[in-house]
C-alpha positions in Angstrom: 111.5 96.1 70.6 112.8 92.4 70.6 111.0 89.8 72.6 114.1 88.8 74.5 114.4 92.6 75.9 111.0 92.7 77.0 111.5 89.5 78.9 114.4 90.7 80.7 112.7 94.2 81.2 110.4 94.6 84.1 108.6 97.8 82.8 108.2 98.4 79.0 106.1 100.8 77.3 103.6 99.2 74.8 104.3 99.9 71.2 103.4 98.8 67.9 106.6 96.5 67.8 105.4 94.9 71.0 104.2 91.2 70.8 100.4 90.5 71.0 99.4 89.7 74.7 98.8 86.1 73.8 102.8 85.9 73.2 102.9 86.0 77.2 100.1 83.5 77.9 101.3 80.7 80.4 104.6 82.4 80.5 104.2 85.6 82.3 101.6 87.4 84.6 101.2 91.1 83.1 100.4 94.2 85.1 99.1 96.8 82.6 99.3 100.5 83.7 97.1 103.0 81.8 97.6 106.7 82.7 96.0 109.7 81.1 99.5 111.3 80.5 103.0 110.0 80.7 103.9 112.4 83.4 101.0 111.4 85.7 102.1 111.1 89.3 100.3 107.9 90.0 102.3 106.3 87.2 105.5 107.6 88.6 104.8 106.3 91.9 103.7 102.9 90.6 106.9 102.5 88.6 109.0 103.5 91.5 107.2 100.8 93.7 107.7 98.3 91.1 111.4 99.0 90.7 111.8 98.7 94.4 109.9 95.4 94.4 112.0 93.9 91.3 112.8 90.7 93.1 109.2 89.6 93.8 108.0 90.8 90.2 110.8 88.5 88.7 109.9 85.7 91.1 106.4 85.9 90.2 107.0 85.9 86.3 105.4 89.3 86.3 106.1 92.0 83.6 104.6 95.3 83.3 103.4 97.4 80.3 102.6 101.1 80.3 99.8 102.0 78.0 100.5 105.6 77.2 97.9 106.4 74.7 94.5 105.5 73.4 94.6 102.3 71.2 93.4 98.8 71.0 94.2 97.8 74.5 92.5 100.6 76.2 89.5 99.6 74.0 89.7 96.0 74.6 89.9 96.5 78.5 87.5 99.4 78.3 89.8 102.1 80.0 88.8 105.6 79.7 91.6 107.8 78.2 91.3 110.0 81.3 91.6 107.3 83.9 94.5 105.8 85.7 93.9 102.1 85.8 96.0 99.1 86.9 94.9 95.7 85.4 96.6 92.2 86.4 96.2 89.5 83.8 97.2 85.9 85.0 99.2 83.6 83.2 95.9 82.1 81.6 95.4 85.6 80.3 92.4 86.4 82.2 91.9 89.5 84.1 92.5 88.8 88.1 92.5 92.6 89.6 91.5 96.1 88.3 91.8 99.3 90.2 92.1 103.0 89.7 94.7 103.7 92.3 98.5 102.9 92.9 98.6 99.4 93.6 100.8 98.1 96.5 103.2 95.4 95.6 102.7 93.4 98.6 98.8 93.5 98.0 99.6 92.2 94.6 102.0 89.5 95.7 99.5 88.2 98.3 96.7 88.0 95.6 99.0 86.2 93.1 100.7 84.0 95.8 96.9 82.9 96.7 96.2 81.7 93.0 96.2 78.0 92.4 98.9 78.2 89.6 101.5 80.2 91.7 100.8 77.7 94.6 101.7 74.9 92.3 104.8 76.9 91.0 105.9 77.5 94.6 105.5 73.9 95.5 107.7 72.7 92.4 110.4 75.3 93.5 110.4 74.0 96.9 110.5 70.3 95.7 113.6 71.1 93.4 
């Protein structure tokens, strides 16, 4: 999948063609969605909530990857193949949030908006 397409897409499925997470460092916040299966009801609900909150995700440079199967990202983040897990990575690439239930976008936005980097971004936008 071309990088430009990923940047324009709000939700993408992680695949061997997807660039390494380091590619997004300092450009995007990343929400990783791990589900035990593609038809998981929590995953469906989460993606519906993300789509309904599209403007907030775009405003915060937030992209989402669905991790559908075992692989390096599950191992890196120590996520069991039977677990539903949501992980937020900041622009610095570090883990900011982890939970094993559907994440409310408003909770996510409040967390991001409280981060120093986001406050600086908001100040720059208001100053423009």
